[in-house]
N, C-alpha and C positions, 0 to 999 in steps of 0.2 A: 504494500500500500504506500502511495506517495502523497506527500502533503505540500501545499504551496507555501512558500516563504518569500519575504522581501529582503533584499540585500542592498546595502550601500557600499560601493567599492570605488577605489581610486580609478580615475579615467585611464591611466597607463596600464593598470592591471586588467581593466576591461578590454583594452586593445589587445593585450597579450592573450587573454582568453579567446577573444573573437578570432585571432589569427590561427587558432587550432581547428576551427570549424571547417570541415571539408564537404559537408552536405551528405556524406555517406557514413563513414565510420564515426564521425562526430557531427551530429545532425544540426544542433543549434546551441545557443549560449547556455541554456539550462543543462543540456546534456554534457557540454564541456565542463561546467562547474561541478556537476555530479561526479564525472569521471576523475577530475582532479582531486576532489575530496576523497573519493574512494581510494585512489592511488596513495594519497598522503596518509590515510588512516589505516590502510591494510599493510601492516608491517610484514606479513608473511606472503605478500603478493609474489607470484613466481618470478624468480630472477634467472632461472636456468631453463634451457630448452634443448631437446634432442630432435635433430632433423635426420630422418631415415633416407639415405641416398645410396644404399649399398646394392640395390637391385641391378639386374643386368638389362633393364628395359631400355630400348632405344626407340626413336621415332620411326614409324613405318615409312620406308622410302629413303630414310637417312640413317642407315644402319651404324654409322660411326658417331652419331650424335646421341649422347646420354640425355634422357628426358630432363633431369634437373638442370642440365646446362643448356637446354634449348632457349633461344632468345625470345623475349617478349619486350617490345619497345627498346630494343638494343641492349637488354640486360638479361642474364640467365634467370630462369625461374627461381633458382636457389638464391640469387641475390635479392630478388623481390621479397622472398620469405625472410631473409635475414633483415632486410630493411623494415619489414612489418614488426618483427620481434624488437628491433632497436627502437622503433617508434613507441613501443610499450615499455621501454626501459628494461628489456630482457637482453642482456649483453653477454651472458656466459653461455656459450652454445657448443654442443657436441654434435658433430656430423659423422654419421656412419658411412663409410665408403667401402667399395669392393671393386666391381667391374669399372674400369677407367677411373679408379680413384685418384690416380696421379693428376688427371685433368682437373678434378675438383680442388685438390690440394694446391696445385700450381696457381690456380686462379685466386683462391681465397687466402691461402697461406695461413698466418696466425690470426687473421681477421682485423688486424689493427688498421688496415686501409679503409675498413668499413665501420670503424668505431666500436668493434666488438672483440671478444676473445673467443677463438675457435680451438677446440680440441678434437682430434680425429680418432675414431675407433675403426680399425681396419678389419674387414671380414674377408675370408677366402671366397671368391666368387663361385667356386665349385662346391662350397659347403654352406651356403646361406641358410640361416635357421629362422627366417621370418622375423617378425617384430620382437619376439621373446628373446632371441639370441643376443642382440646387442644390449638389451636392458639387463640381462643377466650379468653382464660385465660392468654395469654401472651402479650396482647396489650401494657401494660404499660412498659414491659420489653424489647421488640424488637423495638427499636427506630431507628435503622439503618439497612442497608442491612444485611441479614442473610441467612444462608444455612439451608435448610430443607431436610432431607433424610429419607427413609424407613430403619428401623433398621435390617431388615432381608435380605437385598440385599448386595452383595459385589460390590465394586466400584473400578475401575482402571481408573481414569481420573485425569486431571490436573485442580484443582479448580481455580487456578489463570487464566488459559486460559479461562475457563468458565466465570469467573467474568469480564475479559476484554471484552469478547463478550457481556455480559449483559450490561456493561456501554456504550460501543460503540453504541449499539442499543437503548440506553435510555429506557430500558425495566423496567416494574414494576415486571415482573415475567419471569424467564427463566428456562426451563426444559432441562435436559440432555437426549438425545435420543440415542438409539442404534438400529442397524439393526438386526432383528431376522428372521431367516429362519425357515422353517418347520411349525408346528402347533403353531399359536400364540394365540389360544383361551384362554389361561390362563393369558394373558397380556392385558394392556391397550394400544391400538394402537393410533397413532397420525396422523392427516391430516395437511399438511402444504401448505401455499401459500408463497413462498419465505422462509423467516425466521420466518414467523408468524404462530402460531398454530391456525388453524381454527376449529378443532374439535377433541374431545377425544371420542374414542369408547372403553368402558370397556368390556373386555372379549367377543370379537366378535365370530361369528359362527366358527365352526371348519374348514370350508372350506377356510378361509382366510390364505394366505401364504405370506411370505417375506414382512414384514412391518417394519416401524419405530415404536418402542415401547418406552413407558415411562420407563426410567431407575430407577425412584424413587428418583432422586436428583434434587433439585430446588434452585435457588437463588431468593429471594423475597425482595421487598421493604416494609416498614411499611404501605404504602398506601393500600397494598393488604389486610391488616388486617381490614381495614374499610369496606371491602366488606363482611366480615364474619358476618352473622346475629346473 
């Protein structure tokens, strides 16, 4: 439940707040102030992120181009994701690499050029163990809430809003969903009961239409890592 309040602020501060409004991730002045207050008051807001980029997927027709390194507006998808994390003050980033990992490491290096710190976890491309594999190696490092995302997807969402939802629901894992029309057979679809995920169906039959699909971004608590075998 939200309540209306009246604030009197310095004009320079208001200009600073308004400069953050982009009409999408930050919709208006009230939204900007709410997110700034939430960020300031949430001491345990995630500061670490894991980007999964170790898969061997390439772009059809461009077999030498790794999906996370495909360019959108002259920047790799992975760079857009790093910039999104940085925008939310998440600057401690782990990137899992495997197939063509040298290409990723050569471009991003230690992350200082992008204003973040990057650590790499290397996986053998011949022995990839899905999402659980790299998380197993990070148990001692991920001791607070953290973000996990697929490195080959583009995201346009407000991570602070997502984190607020995560904390209000006292969840150990939260996944961002999106509505997808048409053929969803290439995606993982999600079944819900209220806000609770009851089932994941990976790559359903081609007859399935218009579903909530897994966007590939998660907020996780360290307790989830104890479930990794």
